[in-house]
N, C-alpha and C positions, 0 to 999 in steps of 0.2 A: 539744615535747621527745620525747614518746612516738612521734610519727610519724617523727621523725628516727632514733630508736633502731630502730624497726621497719625503716625503709629501709636502715639500715646492716647490720642482721642479715640481711635478705633478700638484699642484694647479695653477702654473704659465703657464705651457705648455700643460696640458691636456694629452689625450691619443695620442701617436705618431704612433702606429701601425707599428712598425719596424719589420723586415727588408724589404725594398721594393723589392719584387721578386714574380714571378708567380709560381715558383716551388722550392723545396728544392735544386735541383741541381743548379739552378740559384744563390742561396745563396752561395753555395760552390764556384762557379766561381767568384762571386763578392768579396768574402772574400780573394781570391787569387789575383785578379786583383787590389784590392784597396791598396795593399802593395806599399808604397813609391809613391803614387799618390793621386789625389783628386777624389771625387766621380763622378764629371762631366765627367772626362776622362773614368772612368769605364762604365758609361752609354753609351758613344759612342761605346766602344768596345762591350758591350752586345748587342747594337742595330745592330752591324755588323753581329751578328749570324743569325738575322732574325728568321726563324722557326727552325733553326738548333741548338738551345741551349739545347742539350741533351747529356748525357754521351756517348751514342752510337756514335753520330757524332764526339765528341772529341776523343774518343778512335780510331775511324777509320781514322780521318783526318791526312794527313801527316803534318810533323812539319812546313814546310814552309807555307802551307795553313793556319794553325792555328795561326802562328806568325803574318801573315798579318791581320787576323781578329781582333786580340787583340792589334794590333799596337798602337791605341790611348792611351792605358793604360800604355805605357812606359815599359822599361825593357822586351820587348815582347819575346825575345828568352828565357830568364830566366823563365818568367812566363809560357811560353808554356811548358817547361819541368815540371814545378810545376803542371800545369793543367793535363798533361798526367799522372804524378805520382799519383795525388790525385784521378783521375778518375779510375786508375788501383786499388787503394785501395777500392773505392766504388764498383768496379766490383766484388770484393770478396763477396759482399752481394747482388749480382745480381741487383745492382742499386735500391734496395728496402729499403725504409725507415723502413718498418715493420721488415725486417731482421736485420737492424742495431739496432733496439730497443730490439731485443732478446739478445743483447750482453751488459754486464755491462759497465757503463761509465768508470770504473777504467781499463777496457781492451781497450776500444775504444780510449781514450785520448792518451795513450802511442803509440798505432798504428799510429794515425795521426801524432804525434810528430816525429815518425820514418820515415815519408814520406817526400821526397825531397821538400824543400821550405816551410814546415809547421812549424811555430814557435808557441809559446804558445797562443798569441793573435788570430792568424788565426785558430788554432785548436779549441779554445773555441768559437770563432764566428761561426764556422761550427757546432759544437755540440749544441750550444744554439739555433741559428737561423735557421739552416737547419733541425735539428733533435729534437728540443724542449727538450733538456736534460739539467738538472740543473747544469750548470757550469758557473761561473761568468766571464765575459770578462773584463780584465784590459787593459787600454791603457794610453798614455801620459796624456790624459784629466783627467782620474781618479786620477792619481798621483797629477796633478795640483790642482784639486778641494780639495783633502784631505789635501794638504800642506797649502792651503789658509784657510781651516776651522780647522786647527790644529788637524786633525785626523791622528794619527800615524799608518800608514799601513806598515811601513818599506820601504826599498829602492827597493826591488826586485819585480818582477812579482808575484812570488810564495807567498811572504809574504802578498802582497796586496790582492791577490785572497783569501788566507786563512782568512784574516781579514773580508772581505765582506761575505764570506760563513759561517764563525763562528758567525757573528753578525746579520745575516738576516735569516728569515725562508727559507728553501730549496724549492724555488718556481720558476718554469720556467718563469711564467708571470712577476713576480716581478723582476727577474734578467734581463729579456729582456727589460722591461720598464725602469728600473733604469739606465742601461747602455745607452739606447737611450737618456734619459733625461740628463745624464752627457755630452754626445756628443753634443746635441743641445745647451745646456747651454754654453759649452766651445766655440762653434762657434759664439754664439751671445753675451755673456757677459764675461765668464771666459777665456778671451784670454790671450796671453802672457803678454800683457799690459791690465789689467782688465778694463771692462766698467761696473761698478757696478750699475749705475743708471738704474732704471726700473726693 
């Protein structure tokens, strides 16, 4: 059933090349800033960094300076604390994607979840989109799609994640693409009030 849904969405939307970012660290920043806001506000905040969107800059910046940069994303004091904490986590790996890849996913995910401000969706977004690790991202759109197609994934994040990962090949590209397709479909058709035409 999941593979059929994926095939249908892909035939309609094509390749989406998600996540829009120049570097893995930009993905981390975007995943944190997008909490409780829309992507256009995140883009404004990311643009405010200019050439300074690096973990070294975020680590060294003072709290007030960083808060001002990310102000367009809302909840800026809270998110500044989250950015600082997540950057500190990344510093343990010398800001190196290669060093992160030396650690098993089953170790990395609990580490991220223990980081201030990082919940399951944000952790999985970082692991999948910044580090290309095979962990499926679940969000409200995923639950909505499954409810409408009578795919019983359970009510929790963990049960839905397990369902997707148990019923799909363990493939980073597939996980990346499928989640992106679910999001774009939810924004265009599978809205709170569905627009099924087309």
